[in-house]
PLY file of the C-alpha trace (Angstrom):
ply
format ascii 1.0
element vertex 410
property float x
property float y
property float z
element edge 409
property int vertex1
property int vertex2
end_header
109.60 103.86 98.93
113.06 102.72 97.54
115.39 102.96 100.02
117.57 105.15 97.72
115.15 107.40 96.84
116.65 111.27 97.51
113.97 113.42 99.51
113.52 117.09 98.42
111.71 120.05 99.77
108.83 119.09 97.21
108.10 116.26 99.63
105.36 117.98 101.70
105.28 117.80 105.34
108.51 116.39 105.49
111.08 118.50 107.92
113.77 120.97 105.98
116.38 118.86 107.66
115.31 115.71 105.08
115.96 117.43 101.75
118.86 115.74 100.36
118.86 112.56 102.26
117.82 109.22 100.94
114.80 107.83 101.94
116.96 105.24 104.17
119.17 107.57 105.81
115.93 109.74 106.79
114.58 107.20 108.47
118.05 105.95 109.93
117.29 109.11 112.30
114.27 107.74 113.46
112.13 110.95 113.04
109.23 111.56 115.05
105.62 112.84 113.95
106.21 115.98 116.14
109.10 116.73 113.40
106.45 116.92 110.35
106.03 119.79 109.20
102.13 120.52 109.07
99.79 120.10 107.10
100.30 116.28 107.15
98.98 112.84 106.38
100.13 109.62 108.39
99.65 106.04 108.37
99.83 103.71 111.50
101.39 100.85 110.76
99.88 97.68 112.86
96.00 99.35 111.52
97.38 98.89 107.91
98.99 95.67 108.64
95.62 94.60 110.48
93.42 95.69 107.70
95.46 93.96 105.29
95.55 90.72 106.97
91.64 91.06 108.03
90.20 90.80 104.33
92.92 88.64 103.01
91.64 86.03 105.89
87.81 87.17 105.33
88.45 86.27 101.45
90.88 83.13 101.90
88.26 82.05 103.98
85.62 81.91 101.40
87.38 80.70 99.20
87.60 83.76 96.84
90.31 85.27 95.43
91.72 89.44 96.27
92.60 91.80 93.78
92.54 94.87 95.63
91.80 98.10 93.82
94.91 99.87 93.54
93.48 103.64 92.54
92.91 104.09 96.25
96.32 104.46 97.28
98.61 103.95 93.90
101.42 103.28 95.98
103.03 100.11 94.91
104.66 99.59 98.24
101.20 99.15 100.03
99.75 96.85 96.91
103.13 94.82 97.68
102.15 94.65 101.30
98.81 93.31 99.76
100.52 90.83 97.55
102.67 89.45 99.93
99.41 88.88 101.93
97.71 86.93 99.49
96.50 88.98 96.85
96.49 87.49 93.58
96.52 90.81 91.51
95.78 94.27 91.83
93.14 96.30 90.29
93.67 99.59 88.41
91.19 101.94 86.50
93.40 103.54 83.76
95.89 102.81 80.99
98.21 104.47 82.77
97.47 103.31 86.33
97.78 99.84 84.80
101.82 101.07 83.06
102.13 102.25 87.11
101.77 98.65 88.06
103.43 96.60 85.63
106.81 99.04 85.87
106.35 98.16 89.59
106.37 94.53 89.26
102.94 93.36 89.59
102.80 90.89 86.90
98.97 90.25 86.89
96.56 93.10 86.97
92.78 94.00 85.93
91.92 97.31 84.27
88.37 98.04 85.85
87.61 99.77 82.53
87.13 99.52 78.53
90.25 100.09 76.68
89.41 102.62 74.04
93.07 104.32 73.72
94.87 103.09 70.48
98.15 104.05 72.10
97.51 101.85 75.12
96.08 98.88 73.12
99.32 98.52 71.02
101.26 99.37 74.53
99.68 96.47 76.33
99.84 93.80 73.76
103.84 94.86 73.57
104.52 94.81 77.08
102.44 91.25 77.76
104.85 89.73 74.93
107.82 91.15 76.73
107.04 90.87 80.54
104.39 88.14 79.91
101.70 87.85 82.97
98.06 88.81 82.37
96.05 91.65 82.02
92.46 91.30 82.34
90.27 94.99 80.63
86.34 95.09 80.46
84.62 95.29 77.63
80.40 96.47 77.54
80.00 97.11 73.55
80.71 95.37 69.89
82.23 98.47 69.44
84.98 98.46 71.55
85.74 95.11 70.71
86.33 96.75 66.87
88.47 99.34 68.30
90.88 96.83 69.61
90.42 94.76 66.67
91.01 97.05 64.23
94.05 98.30 66.68
95.63 95.08 66.61
95.48 93.79 62.90
97.84 91.77 61.51
99.84 91.55 64.92
100.04 88.18 66.83
98.19 89.29 69.96
95.77 88.03 72.19
94.26 90.57 74.77
92.28 89.14 77.82
88.73 90.70 78.15
85.74 90.43 80.83
82.42 91.28 79.72
80.67 94.08 82.08
77.22 94.11 83.68
75.67 97.22 83.85
72.05 98.39 85.15
69.87 101.11 83.25
70.85 104.45 84.54
73.99 103.23 86.06
77.65 103.26 84.81
79.20 101.56 82.32
78.21 97.72 81.22
76.08 95.92 79.20
72.50 96.73 80.36
70.85 93.06 80.13
71.86 89.67 80.41
70.60 88.85 76.89
72.79 91.83 75.16
75.55 90.56 77.39
75.57 87.13 76.34
75.71 88.33 73.07
78.62 90.10 73.31
80.32 87.38 74.86
79.88 86.16 71.48
81.27 88.66 69.48
84.48 88.36 72.03
84.35 84.61 71.79
84.85 84.94 67.99
87.39 87.61 68.05
91.04 86.88 66.76
93.03 89.39 69.08
90.43 88.92 72.40
89.78 85.88 74.71
86.81 85.87 76.75
88.07 85.75 80.43
84.93 85.78 82.45
82.36 88.61 83.51
82.61 91.77 85.79
80.75 94.40 87.59
80.71 96.60 89.76
77.44 96.41 92.28
78.45 100.43 93.86
76.97 101.66 90.75
73.21 99.81 91.49
73.09 100.40 95.29
73.85 103.53 97.58
74.52 103.39 101.53
73.74 100.10 103.27
70.18 98.99 104.65
67.31 96.28 103.27
66.80 98.06 100.13
70.31 98.92 98.97
71.14 95.84 100.26
68.99 94.01 98.11
70.02 95.60 94.67
73.25 94.42 95.29
72.84 91.14 95.89
70.63 90.79 92.83
72.83 92.77 90.72
75.92 90.09 91.69
73.08 87.08 91.39
72.55 88.41 88.14
76.58 88.65 87.31
77.12 84.96 88.41
74.42 83.83 86.18
75.90 85.86 83.25
79.36 84.01 84.22
77.50 80.54 84.50
75.68 80.99 81.02
79.05 82.44 78.87
81.34 80.06 80.09
80.44 77.45 77.48
81.49 79.93 75.15
84.77 80.24 76.06
88.33 78.22 76.06
89.23 75.47 78.47
91.42 78.07 79.91
90.11 79.82 83.91
87.06 82.30 84.05
86.71 85.05 86.22
83.77 86.62 87.85
84.67 89.68 89.60
82.81 92.22 91.84
83.31 94.02 95.22
83.71 97.39 96.07
84.21 98.32 100.03
80.77 98.92 100.97
79.26 95.55 99.88
81.83 92.68 100.21
80.00 90.84 102.30
77.32 90.75 100.21
79.24 90.14 96.55
81.37 87.28 98.96
77.85 85.66 100.29
76.66 85.19 96.55
79.97 83.67 95.36
80.59 81.44 97.70
76.90 80.18 97.36
78.23 79.77 93.93
80.91 77.07 94.63
81.91 76.60 90.85
85.59 75.32 90.95
85.85 76.24 87.69
85.38 80.18 88.40
87.93 82.40 89.84
85.44 84.47 92.08
87.42 87.53 92.65
86.53 90.56 95.01
88.15 94.01 94.20
87.80 96.28 97.74
90.73 98.94 97.53
89.32 101.45 100.39
89.30 98.58 103.06
93.07 98.82 103.66
92.85 102.22 105.17
89.17 102.12 106.25
88.17 105.33 107.36
86.12 107.86 109.86
83.50 108.73 107.64
81.84 107.21 104.68
83.04 103.62 104.74
83.07 103.64 108.64
78.98 104.18 108.17
78.95 101.65 105.43
81.28 99.13 105.81
80.59 95.46 107.26
83.60 95.57 108.69
83.30 98.19 110.99
82.90 96.69 114.01
84.38 93.21 112.79
88.19 94.19 112.53
88.73 97.15 110.36
90.21 100.11 111.51
90.96 103.53 110.04
94.82 103.43 109.51
95.17 107.51 108.30
95.07 110.48 110.57
95.56 114.03 109.01
97.50 116.26 111.38
96.82 120.35 111.49
98.19 122.78 113.56
96.16 126.03 114.79
97.07 129.44 113.12
94.49 131.51 114.34
91.77 131.66 117.00
89.87 134.61 115.67
86.70 134.48 117.98
85.44 132.03 120.69
84.15 128.34 119.77
86.22 129.01 116.75
89.90 127.92 115.40
91.41 127.88 111.96
94.38 125.15 110.88
96.86 125.18 108.38
94.87 122.06 106.44
92.67 122.19 103.57
90.94 120.84 100.41
94.52 120.92 98.95
95.52 118.13 101.82
92.43 116.39 103.26
89.68 114.76 101.61
86.18 116.25 101.91
83.99 115.41 99.12
82.49 112.12 101.03
82.37 113.87 104.49
84.22 116.46 106.53
87.65 115.84 108.50
86.57 114.92 111.90
88.50 116.98 114.66
89.50 113.97 117.35
91.87 115.26 119.60
94.56 117.87 120.43
98.21 118.59 121.43
99.99 121.06 122.97
102.40 121.82 125.62
99.46 120.79 128.52
98.83 117.84 126.84
96.16 116.34 125.08
92.51 117.42 124.86
89.79 115.07 123.71
87.48 117.28 120.82
84.15 115.80 121.69
81.70 117.89 119.98
84.23 119.75 117.77
83.59 119.64 113.82
84.68 121.10 110.56
82.47 123.17 109.16
83.74 124.18 106.00
87.88 124.02 104.15
89.06 126.23 101.92
92.39 125.52 99.79
94.43 126.03 102.90
92.25 125.99 106.22
89.95 124.04 108.07
87.42 126.01 109.92
87.04 124.29 113.22
84.07 124.57 115.57
85.13 123.30 119.21
82.39 123.27 122.56
82.60 126.29 124.44
84.80 125.09 126.89
87.62 124.23 124.84
90.51 126.45 124.16
92.74 125.73 121.87
96.10 128.10 121.18
98.45 129.15 118.28
101.00 126.35 117.45
99.04 123.83 118.83
98.34 120.29 116.99
94.57 119.33 115.76
94.74 115.50 114.62
91.94 114.65 112.16
89.95 111.17 111.50
89.29 111.48 107.53
86.55 110.18 105.18
87.02 108.68 101.45
90.31 106.62 101.06
89.99 107.22 97.38
90.48 111.18 97.51
93.13 111.02 100.52
95.94 109.97 98.72
96.42 112.02 95.45
96.98 115.31 97.84
100.60 113.70 98.51
103.73 112.35 97.21
105.24 111.20 100.38
103.25 109.89 103.15
105.06 109.00 106.52
103.92 105.31 107.86
104.34 105.85 112.12
104.28 103.07 114.82
101.25 105.21 116.76
98.52 107.87 115.45
97.53 108.13 119.19
100.99 109.59 120.73
101.90 112.37 117.83
104.44 113.80 119.72
106.26 110.69 120.75
105.62 108.27 117.63
108.31 107.73 114.99
107.93 107.58 111.52
109.20 103.85 110.64
108.48 104.34 106.99
107.64 106.47 103.70
105.42 105.51 101.29
105.25 107.27 97.71
102.49 107.51 95.73
102.25 107.97 91.66
99.31 109.77 90.94
0 1
1 2
2 3
3 4
4 5
5 6
6 7
7 8
8 9
9 10
10 11
11 12
12 13
13 14
14 15
15 16
16 17
17 18
18 19
19 20
20 21
21 22
22 23
23 24
24 25
25 26
26 27
27 28
28 29
29 30
30 31
31 32
32 33
33 34
34 35
35 36
36 37
37 38
38 39
39 40
40 41
41 42
42 43
43 44
44 45
45 46
46 47
47 48
48 49
49 50
50 51
51 52
52 53
53 54
54 55
55 56
56 57
57 58
58 59
59 60
60 61
61 62
62 63
63 64
64 65
65 66
66 67
67 68
68 69
69 70
70 71
71 72
72 73
73 74
74 75
75 76
76 77
77 78
78 79
79 80
80 81
81 82
82 83
83 84
84 85
85 86
86 87
87 88
88 89
89 90
90 91
91 92
92 93
93 94
94 95
95 96
96 97
97 98
98 99
99 100
100 101
101 102
102 103
103 104
104 105
105 106
106 107
107 108
108 109
109 110
110 111
111 112
112 113
113 114
114 115
115 116
116 117
117 118
118 119
119 120
120 121
121 122
122 123
123 124
124 125
125 126
126 127
127 128
128 129
129 130
130 131
131 132
132 133
133 134
134 135
135 136
136 137
137 138
138 139
139 140
140 141
141 142
142 143
143 144
144 145
145 146
146 147
147 148
148 149
149 150
150 151
151 152
152 153
153 154
154 155
155 156
156 157
157 158
158 159
159 160
160 161
161 162
162 163
163 164
164 165
165 166
166 167
167 168
168 169
169 170
170 171
171 172
172 173
173 174
174 175
175 176
176 177
177 178
178 179
179 180
180 181
181 182
182 183
183 184
184 185
185 186
186 187
187 188
188 189
189 190
190 191
191 192
192 193
193 194
194 195
195 196
196 197
197 198
198 199
199 200
200 201
201 202
202 203
203 204
204 205
205 206
206 207
207 208
208 209
209 210
210 211
211 212
212 213
213 214
214 215
215 216
216 217
217 218
218 219
219 220
220 221
221 222
222 223
223 224
224 225
225 226
226 227
227 228
228 229
229 230
230 231
231 232
232 233
233 234
234 235
235 236
236 237
237 238
238 239
239 240
240 241
241 242
242 243
243 244
244 245
245 246
246 247
247 248
248 249
249 250
250 251
251 252
252 253
253 254
254 255
255 256
256 257
257 258
258 259
259 260
260 261
261 262
262 263
263 264
264 265
265 266
266 267
267 268
268 269
269 270
270 271
271 272
272 273
273 274
274 275
275 276
276 277
277 278
278 279
279 280
280 281
281 282
282 283
283 284
284 285
285 286
286 287
287 288
288 289
289 290
290 291
291 292
292 293
293 294
294 295
295 296
296 297
297 298
298 299
299 300
300 301
301 302
302 303
303 304
304 305
305 306
306 307
307 308
308 309
309 310
310 311
311 312
312 313
313 314
314 315
315 316
316 317
317 318
318 319
319 320
320 321
321 322
322 323
323 324
324 325
325 326
326 327
327 328
328 329
329 330
330 331
331 332
332 333
333 334
334 335
335 336
336 337
337 338
338 339
339 340
340 341
341 342
342 343
343 344
344 345
345 346
346 347
347 348
348 349
349 350
350 351
351 352
352 353
353 354
354 355
355 356
356 357
357 358
358 359
359 360
360 361
361 362
362 363
363 364
364 365
365 366
366 367
367 368
368 369
369 370
370 371
371 372
372 373
373 374
374 375
375 376
376 377
377 378
378 379
379 380
380 381
381 382
382 383
383 384
384 385
385 386
386 387
387 388
388 389
389 390
390 391
391 392
392 393
393 394
394 395
395 396
396 397
397 398
398 399
399 400
400 401
401 402
402 403
403 404
404 405
405 406
406 407
407 408
408 409
């Protein structure tokens, strides 16, 4: 985060003495994780760096580009780490997120959505004229083309768009290849749009890993590549993009993209959750679980009640930890007596500010003990925090040092 940003009492989990200090002044005191108030979310420095390097190497070794999805973290400081490691841009989901990225100095941004807000269309045209760079949005209907044309009528502007392919019963995107080609013809004829390639999200047509979902994802990506090949003659002589790849099927997407081997096409992966990985959903579906990714985030909470044997309640709930793709996983506890592994423990349910943690009968935790949680689904992890400490270790909470602060924008 900005070294001069003044910390306040509204920065959840930071100690009371941090209020009024700048971020750099706070870090200069080498604060320990033990100084943080609970609940807290922390990121491990080494795991972040390793995950970023792993995905960058994975993409580069296959001749692919990486524009990771920034909506996962909405943290420009983390985007910068990914860009410094070789990412050629950042992906976002809404015009407001696009504005955050551009204001943060990200020149090349993919908007994985269709522009329909007239104010956003005008802003983007003006912003590109003023600051340069490139922005690619998606389009899946002639009506969307007409909205942009009407909004920019009489203006000297041209926006780059990718024709989005979808599937019946899925999310957005043109439902058939033939309709997608016809839409590409419409885009190519527009005075205010440039046909810049094709896009899709294989995670909208497949769920989980296994023979059937992997085949569905592979077929979809192959159709996307075919669409890119079919519409290429409609475009100009500039570059063309084919993009897919969430964090569940990046291996499938990369295999199909690499097999195409077209030097005139920019094949772009958008995997965003791989930056943090997790202890739940992505651990179960990511092809990189054993290959190099490791969880970079931990939740920290404190026991506030032990009302009956085998049950404790801690001071973290739905407003602190993600729960839509799996409950927080109790990993270990820390007390004055040392570390206690919590094998067999589980989070039974979450209230707004409480987690119900069931323990094995031979485990006893006391009021004030720390419980460290593994978390699932990074996409709903960061939005609950304005400032997230980065630490040098997440296995030794008592002595670990806060090395950085990451600011989010949600």
